[in-house]
C-alpha positions as CSV (number, residue, x, y, z in Angstrom):
1,H,23.0,21.5,23.9
2,H,21.8,24.7,22.2
3,E,21.8,26.6,25.5
4,V,25.4,25.5,26.3
5,D,26.4,26.7,22.8
6,R,24.6,30.0,23.4
7,L,26.4,30.5,26.7
8,A,29.8,29.5,25.3
9,C,29.4,32.1,22.5
10,E,28.8,34.8,25.0
11,V,32.0,34.3,27.1
12,P,35.4,35.6,25.9
13,P,37.2,33.1,23.6
14,R,39.7,32.1,26.4
15,Y,36.7,30.7,28.4
16,R,34.6,29.0,25.8
17,T,36.3,25.6,26.2
18,L,35.9,26.0,30.0
19,V,32.1,26.3,29.6
20,Y,32.1,23.1,27.5
21,V,34.3,21.2,29.9
22,L,32.0,22.1,32.8
23,A,28.9,21.2,30.8
24,Y,30.1,18.0,29.2
25,G,32.8,16.9,31.6
26,G,30.7,17.6,34.7
27,L,33.7,19.0,36.7
28,R,33.2,21.0,39.8
29,W,34.5,24.6,39.4
30,G,37.6,23.9,41.6
31,E,38.4,20.8,39.6
32,A,38.3,22.7,36.3
33,A,40.3,25.6,37.8
34,A,43.0,23.2,39.0
35,L,43.2,21.1,35.8
36,R,46.8,20.8,34.5
37,R,48.2,20.0,31.1
38,Y,49.7,16.7,32.2
39,R,46.3,15.4,33.4
40,L,45.0,15.5,29.8
41,D,45.1,12.3,27.8
42,L,43.6,13.7,24.6
43,D,44.7,10.7,22.5
44,R,42.2,8.7,24.5
45,N,39.6,11.5,25.1
46,R,40.2,11.4,28.8
47,L,40.8,13.9,31.6
48,E,42.3,12.9,35.0
49,I,40.6,14.8,37.8
50,A,42.9,14.7,40.8
51,E,43.2,18.2,42.2
52,S,40.9,21.1,43.1
53,L,41.4,24.8,43.7
54,A,39.6,26.5,46.5
55,E,39.3,30.2,47.3
56,I,39.7,30.6,51.1
57,G,39.3,34.3,51.9
58,S,41.8,36.0,49.6
59,R,44.0,32.9,49.2
60,L,43.9,30.3,46.5
61,V,44.6,26.8,47.8
62,F,45.3,23.7,45.7
63,G,44.3,20.4,47.3
64,P,42.5,17.1,46.7
65,T,39.1,16.8,45.1
66,K,36.0,17.1,47.2
67,T,35.8,13.3,47.8
68,S,39.7,13.0,47.9
69,R,39.5,10.4,45.2
70,D,41.1,10.8,41.8
71,R,39.0,9.8,38.7
72,T,39.4,9.7,35.0
73,I,36.6,10.8,32.8
74,A,35.8,10.3,29.1
75,I,34.9,13.3,27.1
76,P,33.4,13.6,23.6
77,Q,35.6,14.0,20.6
78,F,34.4,17.5,19.9
79,L,35.5,18.5,23.4
80,T,39.0,17.0,22.8
81,E,39.3,19.1,19.7
82,L,38.3,22.3,21.6
83,I,40.8,21.5,24.3
84,E,43.6,21.0,21.8
85,Q,42.8,24.4,20.2
86,H,42.6,26.0,23.6
87,L,46.0,24.6,24.6
88,S,47.6,26.0,21.5
89,E,46.1,29.5,22.0
90,F,45.9,30.1,25.8
91,V,48.0,27.6,27.8
92,E,51.7,27.8,28.6
93,P,53.7,24.9,27.3
94,G,54.9,23.5,30.6
95,R,53.4,20.1,31.6
96,T,52.2,21.5,35.0
97,S,50.6,24.6,33.4
98,L,47.0,25.2,34.3
99,V,44.6,24.6,31.4
100,F,42.3,27.5,32.4
101,T,43.6,30.8,33.8
102,A,42.8,34.4,34.1
103,T,43.9,36.8,31.3
104,N,47.1,37.5,33.3
105,G,47.9,33.8,33.5
106,A,47.0,33.5,37.2
107,P,44.7,30.8,38.5
108,L,41.0,31.5,38.0
109,R,39.1,32.9,41.0
110,N,35.4,31.8,41.1
111,S,34.3,35.1,42.5
112,N,36.0,37.2,39.8
113,F,34.9,34.8,37.0
114,A,31.3,34.8,38.2
115,K,31.1,38.6,38.4
116,N,33.1,39.6,35.3
117,V,32.4,36.7,32.9
118,W,29.6,34.4,33.9
119,K,26.8,36.8,34.9
120,P,27.2,39.1,31.8
121,A,27.4,36.0,29.5
122,V,24.2,34.5,31.1
123,R,22.4,37.8,30.6
124,R,23.6,38.1,26.9
125,A,22.6,34.5,26.2
126,A,19.1,35.2,27.5
127,L,19.3,32.4,30.1
128,P,17.8,32.5,33.6
129,A,19.5,35.2,35.7
130,D,19.9,32.7,38.6
131,L,21.9,30.2,36.5
132,R,25.0,29.2,38.5
133,I,28.3,27.9,37.2
134,H,27.6,24.8,39.2
135,D,24.5,24.2,37.2
136,L,26.7,23.1,34.3
137,R,27.6,20.1,36.4
138,H,23.9,19.3,36.6
139,T,23.7,19.8,32.8
140,A,26.4,17.1,32.4
141,A,24.3,14.7,34.6
142,A,21.2,15.5,32.6
143,L,22.9,14.9,29.3
144,M,24.3,11.5,30.6
145,I,20.8,10.5,31.7
146,R,19.4,11.5,28.4
147,E,21.9,9.2,26.7
148,S,20.7,6.3,29.0
149,A,24.0,6.2,31.0
150,H,23.8,3.8,34.0
151,P,23.5,5.7,37.4
152,E,26.7,4.1,38.6
153,A,28.6,5.4,35.6
154,I,27.2,8.8,36.2
155,K,28.3,8.6,39.9
156,R,31.8,7.7,38.9
157,H,32.0,10.3,36.2
158,L,30.9,13.1,38.5
159,G,33.0,11.9,41.4
160,H,30.0,11.5,43.8
161,S,30.7,9.9,47.1
162,S,27.5,7.8,46.9
163,I,24.8,6.8,44.5
164,T,22.3,8.6,46.8
165,V,24.0,11.9,45.9
166,T,23.8,11.0,42.2
167,M,20.1,10.0,42.3
């Protein structure tokens, strides 16, 4: 938890909630980058994961999740509160608005984010230089294991295709 907090403190404010969503929600990068306002059920502390954003060459392409299966995940109350604040500060009001965008309002590109935000933040947070954005998904799994979550629940939460992948 403290390492996630350290990292979140080192990214610009518009990306702090993204770090927490990746670490506690366990979303894949493309799922987080494609998350839209209408897929949030903050009254019930839930996110619907039904779309992904991929960078193909220089193009950004919205499509289904990696397993082509939608899922709804529960998030902790503190994360719901962070998302509510993030929405009021950084997200356009339209229901289809992306929750996480670049400073110009465009969809996030993994390559730009990694180079301009992620790597400098990892360095400033004094975390291992080889820490990848995807490692926050592993953090989510580790935190669920630590809380004694059942492997099948972890599988569903992460959207894995099989329990073998989860284990």
